[in-house]
C-alpha positions as CSV (number, residue, x, y, z in Angstrom):
1,M,-13.0,-39.7,4.2
2,T,-10.9,-37.1,6.1
3,P,-12.4,-34.0,4.4
4,F,-15.9,-35.2,5.3
5,V,-15.0,-36.1,8.8
6,T,-13.7,-32.5,9.2
7,Q,-17.0,-31.2,7.6
8,K,-19.0,-33.4,10.0
9,D,-17.1,-32.1,13.0
10,Q,-17.7,-28.5,11.9
11,I,-21.4,-29.1,11.8
12,I,-21.5,-30.8,15.2
13,A,-19.4,-28.0,16.7
14,Q,-21.8,-25.4,15.3
15,M,-24.7,-27.2,16.8
16,R,-23.0,-27.3,20.2
17,A,-22.0,-23.7,20.0
18,E,-25.5,-22.5,19.2
19,L,-27.0,-24.7,21.9
20,S,-24.7,-23.2,24.5
21,T,-25.7,-19.6,23.6
22,T,-29.4,-20.3,23.5
23,I,-31.4,-19.8,26.7
24,E,-33.2,-22.9,28.0
25,E,-36.8,-21.9,27.1
26,D,-35.8,-21.3,23.5
27,R,-33.9,-24.5,22.9
28,Y,-35.6,-27.1,20.6
29,Y,-32.8,-29.7,20.8
30,R,-30.5,-31.1,23.5
31,E,-27.0,-32.5,23.7
32,A,-28.4,-36.0,23.3
33,N,-29.8,-34.9,19.9
34,I,-26.4,-33.7,18.8
35,T,-24.7,-36.9,19.9
36,D,-27.3,-38.9,17.9
37,C,-26.7,-36.8,14.9
38,D,-22.9,-37.2,15.1
39,A,-23.3,-41.0,15.3
40,H,-25.7,-41.0,12.3
41,L,-23.2,-39.0,10.2
42,E,-20.3,-41.3,11.2
43,A,-22.3,-44.4,10.3
44,F,-23.2,-42.8,6.9
45,L,-19.5,-42.2,6.1
46,A,-18.7,-45.8,7.1
47,Q,-21.4,-47.0,4.7
48,L,-19.9,-44.9,1.9
49,E,-16.5,-46.5,2.4
50,K,-18.1,-49.9,1.6
51,A,-20.0,-48.8,-1.5
52,D,-17.6,-50.4,-4.0
53,Q,-18.3,-53.8,-2.4
54,A,-22.1,-53.6,-3.1
55,P,-23.6,-55.6,-6.0
56,D,-25.6,-52.6,-7.0
57,K,-23.6,-49.5,-6.0
58,Q,-26.2,-46.9,-6.9
59,A,-29.0,-48.7,-5.1
60,Y,-26.7,-49.1,-2.1
61,L,-25.8,-45.4,-2.0
62,A,-29.5,-44.3,-2.6
63,A,-30.5,-46.5,0.4
64,A,-27.7,-45.0,2.6
65,I,-28.9,-41.5,1.7
66,Q,-32.6,-42.3,2.5
67,T,-31.7,-43.9,5.8
68,L,-29.7,-40.9,7.0
69,C,-32.4,-38.5,5.9
70,E,-35.0,-40.4,7.9
71,Q,-32.7,-40.4,10.9
72,L,-32.1,-36.7,10.7
73,S,-35.8,-35.8,10.1
74,T,-36.9,-36.4,13.7
75,F,-35.6,-36.0,17.2
76,N,-37.4,-39.2,18.2
77,D,-38.3,-38.0,21.7
78,P,-41.0,-40.3,23.1
79,E,-41.1,-38.5,26.5
80,E,-42.0,-35.1,25.1
81,E,-44.9,-33.9,23.0
82,E,-43.0,-31.9,20.4
83,M,-44.5,-28.8,18.8
84,P,-45.3,-29.2,15.1
85,E,-42.5,-27.0,14.0
86,F,-40.0,-29.1,15.8
87,L,-41.0,-32.5,14.3
88,W,-38.5,-32.3,11.5
89,G,-35.2,-32.9,13.2
90,F,-32.0,-31.2,12.3
91,L,-32.4,-31.8,8.5
92,Y,-35.4,-29.6,8.2
93,N,-35.0,-27.4,11.2
94,G,-32.0,-25.2,11.6
95,Y,-29.3,-27.1,9.7
96,T,-31.0,-27.9,6.4
97,V,-28.3,-26.3,4.2
98,E,-25.3,-27.7,6.2
99,L,-26.6,-31.2,6.3
100,S,-27.9,-31.3,2.7
101,N,-24.5,-30.1,1.5
102,F,-22.7,-32.7,3.5
103,I,-24.9,-35.6,2.3
104,R,-24.7,-34.5,-1.3
105,E,-21.0,-33.8,-1.4
106,A,-20.1,-37.0,0.4
107,A,-22.3,-39.2,-1.8
108,L,-21.1,-37.7,-5.0
109,A,-17.5,-38.1,-3.9
110,Y,-18.1,-41.9,-3.4
111,G,-19.6,-42.4,-6.8
112,F,-23.3,-41.6,-6.5
113,E,-24.7,-40.8,-9.9
114,V,-27.3,-38.0,-10.4
115,P,-30.5,-39.8,-11.4
116,E,-32.4,-39.2,-14.7
117,P,-34.5,-36.0,-14.5
118,K,-38.2,-35.9,-13.6
119,V,-39.6,-33.9,-16.5
120,I,-42.3,-31.3,-15.9
121,A,-43.8,-29.9,-19.1
122,I,-45.0,-26.5,-18.0
123,H,-48.7,-25.9,-18.1
124,N,-49.2,-23.1,-15.6
125,C,-47.0,-20.6,-13.7
126,T,-47.8,-18.7,-10.5
127,L,-46.0,-15.8,-8.9
128,E,-46.6,-14.8,-5.3
129,V,-45.0,-11.5,-4.3
130,G,-45.4,-10.8,-0.6
131,E,-44.1,-8.8,2.3
132,Y,-40.5,-9.1,3.5
133,N,-39.1,-9.6,0.0
134,C,-41.1,-12.8,-0.6
135,F,-40.8,-13.8,-4.3
136,A,-42.2,-17.3,-4.9
137,V,-42.6,-19.1,-8.2
138,T,-44.6,-22.3,-8.8
139,L,-44.2,-24.1,-12.1
140,A,-46.6,-27.0,-12.8
141,A,-47.5,-29.6,-15.3
142,E,-51.1,-30.1,-16.3
143,E,-52.9,-31.8,-13.4
144,K,-53.9,-35.4,-14.2
145,D,-53.7,-38.2,-11.7
146,E,-51.6,-36.3,-9.2
147,P,-50.2,-32.7,-9.0
148,T,-46.7,-32.4,-10.6
149,F,-45.1,-29.1,-9.7
150,V,-42.2,-27.4,-8.0
151,S,-42.6,-24.4,-5.7
152,L,-39.5,-22.2,-5.5
153,E,-39.1,-19.4,-3.0
154,Y,-36.4,-16.8,-3.3
155,D,-34.3,-16.0,-0.2
156,P,-33.1,-12.4,-0.6
157,H,-30.4,-12.8,2.0
158,A,-28.9,-15.9,0.4
159,H,-29.7,-14.6,-3.1
160,Q,-30.9,-18.0,-4.1
161,F,-34.1,-20.0,-4.7
162,F,-35.0,-22.8,-2.3
163,L,-37.5,-25.5,-3.0
164,D,-40.4,-25.5,-0.6
165,K,-41.0,-29.1,0.4
166,N,-44.2,-28.2,2.2
167,S,-46.0,-25.8,-0.2
168,Y,-49.4,-26.5,1.3
169,G,-48.4,-25.3,4.8
170,D,-45.6,-23.7,6.7
171,P,-42.6,-23.5,4.3
172,Y,-39.7,-25.9,4.7
173,P,-37.1,-24.6,2.2
174,V,-34.4,-27.0,1.0
175,P,-31.4,-25.9,-1.1
176,I,-31.3,-26.6,-4.9
177,Y,-28.1,-27.5,-6.7
178,N,-26.6,-27.3,-10.1
179,L,-29.3,-25.0,-11.6
180,R,-28.8,-24.8,-15.3
181,I,-30.7,-23.3,-18.3
182,N,-30.1,-24.2,-22.0
183,T,-29.1,-21.6,-24.6
184,D,-32.6,-20.9,-25.9
185,E,-34.0,-20.7,-22.4
186,T,-36.6,-23.5,-23.0
187,Q,-35.3,-25.9,-20.4
188,L,-34.3,-25.4,-16.7
189,S,-32.9,-28.2,-14.6
190,F,-31.7,-28.5,-11.0
191,E,-31.1,-31.1,-8.3
192,V,-32.4,-31.3,-4.8
193,L,-32.2,-33.6,-1.7
194,L,-35.9,-34.1,-1.1
195,E,-38.0,-36.7,0.8
196,G,-34.9,-38.9,1.5
197,R,-33.8,-39.0,-2.2
198,Y,-31.5,-37.0,-4.3
199,Q,-33.7,-35.9,-7.2
200,H,-33.3,-34.2,-10.5
201,F,-35.9,-32.0,-12.1
202,Q,-36.2,-30.7,-15.6
203,L,-38.7,-28.0,-16.5
204,I,-39.6,-27.6,-20.2
205,A,-41.3,-24.6,-21.7
206,Q,-44.4,-25.4,-23.7
207,Y,-45.4,-21.8,-24.6
208,P,-43.2,-18.8,-25.6
209,Q,-44.1,-17.0,-22.4
210,D,-42.8,-19.9,-20.3
211,K,-39.3,-19.0,-21.2
212,L,-39.6,-15.7,-19.2
213,W,-40.4,-17.7,-16.0
214,L,-37.4,-20.0,-16.5
215,K,-35.2,-17.1,-17.2
216,I,-36.3,-15.2,-14.1
217,V,-35.6,-18.2,-11.8
218,Y,-32.2,-18.6,-13.4
219,N,-31.2,-15.0,-13.2
220,L,-32.4,-14.5,-9.6
221,H,-30.6,-17.6,-8.5
222,T,-27.3,-16.9,-10.2
223,Q,-26.9,-13.1,-10.3
224,R,-27.5,-11.8,-6.8
225,V,-30.3,-9.5,-7.9
226,L,-31.6,-7.1,-5.2
227,L,-35.4,-6.9,-5.0
228,G,-35.3,-3.7,-3.1
229,E,-36.4,-2.7,0.4
230,Y,-40.1,-2.7,0.8
231,K,-41.8,0.7,1.0
232,K,-45.2,1.4,2.6
233,P,-47.2,2.4,-0.4
234,W,-46.1,-0.6,-2.5
235,S,-48.5,-3.3,-3.7
236,R,-46.9,-5.7,-1.3
237,I,-49.0,-8.7,-2.1
238,I,-49.4,-9.7,-5.7
239,T,-50.6,-12.9,-7.2
240,L,-50.1,-13.6,-10.9
241,H,-51.3,-16.8,-12.5
242,I,-50.7,-18.0,-16.1
243,E,-52.1,-21.1,-17.8
244,E,-51.0,-22.3,-21.2
245,G,-49.3,-18.9,-21.9
246,Q,-52.4,-16.9,-21.0
247,L,-53.3,-14.7,-18.1
248,K,-55.8,-16.3,-15.7
249,E,-55.4,-14.3,-12.5
250,L,-53.8,-11.0,-11.3
251,R,-54.6,-9.8,-7.8
252,P,-52.7,-7.0,-6.2
253,I,-53.4,-5.6,-2.7
254,Q,-52.9,-1.9,-2.6
255,Y,-51.5,0.1,0.3
256,D,-51.6,3.8,1.2
257,E,-48.7,6.1,2.2
258,S,-49.1,4.9,5.8
259,G,-48.8,1.3,4.9
260,E,-52.5,0.5,5.5
261,V,-54.5,-1.7,3.1
262,I,-56.8,0.2,0.8
263,D,-60.2,-1.4,0.6
264,I,-60.7,-2.7,-3.0
265,F,-64.2,-1.0,-3.0
266,Q,-62.6,2.4,-2.4
267,E,-60.9,4.8,-4.8
268,N,-57.4,3.6,-5.6
269,G,-58.3,0.3,-4.0
270,G,-57.0,-1.7,-6.9
271,F,-58.4,-4.4,-9.1
272,D,-58.5,-8.1,-9.6
273,V,-58.5,-10.3,-12.7
274,F,-59.8,-13.8,-12.2
275,P,-61.3,-16.8,-14.1
276,M,-64.9,-17.9,-13.9
277,G,-66.8,-20.7,-15.5
278,I,-70.1,-20.5,-17.3
279,N,-72.1,-23.6,-16.6
280,E,-74.6,-25.5,-18.6
281,N,-77.4,-23.3,-17.2
282,G,-75.7,-20.1,-18.4
283,E,-74.7,-19.1,-14.9
284,L,-71.3,-18.0,-13.5
285,Q,-69.6,-20.8,-11.5
286,G,-66.3,-20.8,-9.7
287,K,-63.7,-23.1,-11.4
288,Y,-63.1,-25.1,-8.2
289,V,-66.6,-25.0,-6.8
290,I,-68.2,-28.4,-6.2
291,A,-71.5,-28.3,-8.0
292,D,-73.9,-30.5,-9.9
293,T,-73.7,-28.3,-12.9
294,K,-70.9,-28.7,-15.4
295,I,-68.7,-25.8,-16.6
296,I,-68.8,-25.6,-20.4
297,E,-66.7,-22.5,-20.9
298,E,-64.2,-20.6,-18.9
299,K,-63.6,-16.8,-19.3
300,V,-61.4,-14.3,-17.6
301,F,-63.0,-11.2,-16.0
302,F,-62.3,-8.0,-14.2
303,A,-64.5,-6.0,-12.0
304,D,-64.9,-2.3,-11.3
305,H,-65.5,-2.5,-7.6
306,R,-66.3,1.2,-7.3
307,T,-69.7,0.7,-9.0
308,E,-72.6,-1.7,-8.6
309,W,-71.9,-5.4,-9.1
310,Q,-70.8,-6.0,-12.7
311,L,-68.1,-8.0,-14.4
312,Y,-66.3,-7.3,-17.6
313,E,-64.9,-10.0,-19.8
314,L,-61.3,-9.3,-20.2
315,G,-60.3,-8.6,-23.8
316,A,-56.7,-7.3,-23.4
317,I,-54.3,-6.2,-20.8
318,S,-51.1,-4.1,-21.0
319,M,-48.6,-2.5,-18.7
320,Q,-46.3,0.5,-19.1
321,K,-44.3,2.2,-16.4
322,G,-46.2,0.7,-13.5
323,K,-49.7,1.4,-15.0
324,I,-51.9,-1.5,-15.9
325,T,-54.7,-1.0,-18.4
326,L,-57.5,-3.5,-18.6
327,T,-59.7,-3.5,-21.7
328,S,-63.0,-5.3,-21.9
329,T,-64.7,-7.1,-24.7
330,D,-68.1,-6.0,-25.8
331,K,-69.8,-7.9,-23.0
332,R,-70.8,-6.9,-19.5
333,Y,-72.2,-9.3,-16.9
334,T,-74.7,-8.1,-14.3
335,R,-77.6,-9.7,-12.4
336,D,-81.3,-8.8,-12.2
337,K,-83.3,-8.4,-9.0
338,E,-83.7,-12.2,-8.7
339,G,-80.0,-12.7,-9.1
340,K,-80.2,-14.1,-12.6
341,L,-77.2,-13.5,-14.8
342,L,-77.6,-10.8,-17.5
343,I,-75.2,-10.4,-20.3
344,K,-75.3,-7.0,-22.0
345,A,-73.6,-5.8,-25.2
346,I,-71.5,-2.7,-24.5
347,S,-68.8,-0.6,-26.1
348,P,-65.5,-1.9,-24.8
349,I,-64.2,0.0,-21.8
350,S,-60.7,0.5,-20.4
351,L,-59.7,1.0,-16.8
352,S,-56.1,1.9,-15.6
353,Y,-54.5,1.2,-12.3
354,E,-51.1,1.9,-10.8
355,L,-49.0,-1.0,-9.5
356,K,-46.2,-0.1,-7.1
357,N,-43.3,-2.4,-6.2
358,S,-39.6,-2.7,-6.9
359,E,-38.3,-2.0,-10.4
360,F,-37.4,-5.7,-10.7
361,V,-40.8,-7.0,-9.9
362,L,-42.6,-4.4,-12.0
363,N,-40.4,-5.2,-15.0
364,F,-41.1,-8.9,-14.7
365,V,-44.9,-8.4,-14.4
366,Q,-44.8,-6.0,-17.3
367,E,-42.9,-8.5,-19.4
368,I,-45.4,-11.3,-18.6
369,L,-48.5,-9.2,-19.3
370,N,-47.2,-7.7,-22.5
371,K,-46.1,-11.2,-23.8
372,Q,-49.7,-12.4,-24.2
373,E,-49.7,-14.3,-27.5
374,K,-53.1,-12.9,-28.5
375,S,-56.0,-11.1,-26.9
376,I,-57.6,-13.1,-24.2
């Protein structure tokens, strides 16, 4: 137990040191919270000492982990109305890495066995590139009864991915452990302390292009890749979405030399590629729009926003040296004066746009776009 007592004492000492150097109005915990945390960690170690006496050792250890996580996930202050960002206790607010490492290492040392993996057969992949070196990847199975996905956000300072336990709101990143990829880059696995349980995920590629996503996560997490310092004219916000190996969405926001957003309706204002459904009445309908009409076919479009309203069905897309070229099929979609959809036969057109970002990001986007298995 001695090494873990030392590790515990170091965490508690760090909490006290940071509390003492933080001015009163900026403090989100008190000495009483530290004392409680110390007691919870001591009780956890005492439980681990008795694990060999339990009839079901693995169930006993899993219960001990869950109890400690629940205790460390709130400050339990009935006298004070806490702000939302302070409702998560030490485990998810300020000491996530230190406490997660402590719980994991101690449990494994006392014989906790990593559970069988939760398998996610990849159906869709999403990349979100944002300001301040944000590089986030979401890998998801086909949605059936409930969403099954992992949302991973890269921390450029730690040079590692973290799993976002709150992907629908303000991020709560938790560390991932033992990230591995197999030799043909079709399976990626990792472990994480999440929702009071030590969990094991295995992501399995279903399409050749999925391997690129698994490889990028592994390389970024293990090789300390530098994404590059952001520059004002970069396309600082980029969304890229793939389903079943095929492009469904690509939306960059363009900026000028002063770092101001260029309106998409202006020259050099960029482009967007997006999916739309065609319903049973022959009208365009958003994929997630609640409507009485049923979508019978889904297509991917792009628009030339510099002209009157018109959509082009995407036939092909390619990228070379930061320049993206969109090529249409022989169909153009417009509306008449009453707003009724008109589909006109045209000679395919091609539009080219410049995408600016770090070499790493551009190379990845280019690799994804040029890996389309067939024309869309």
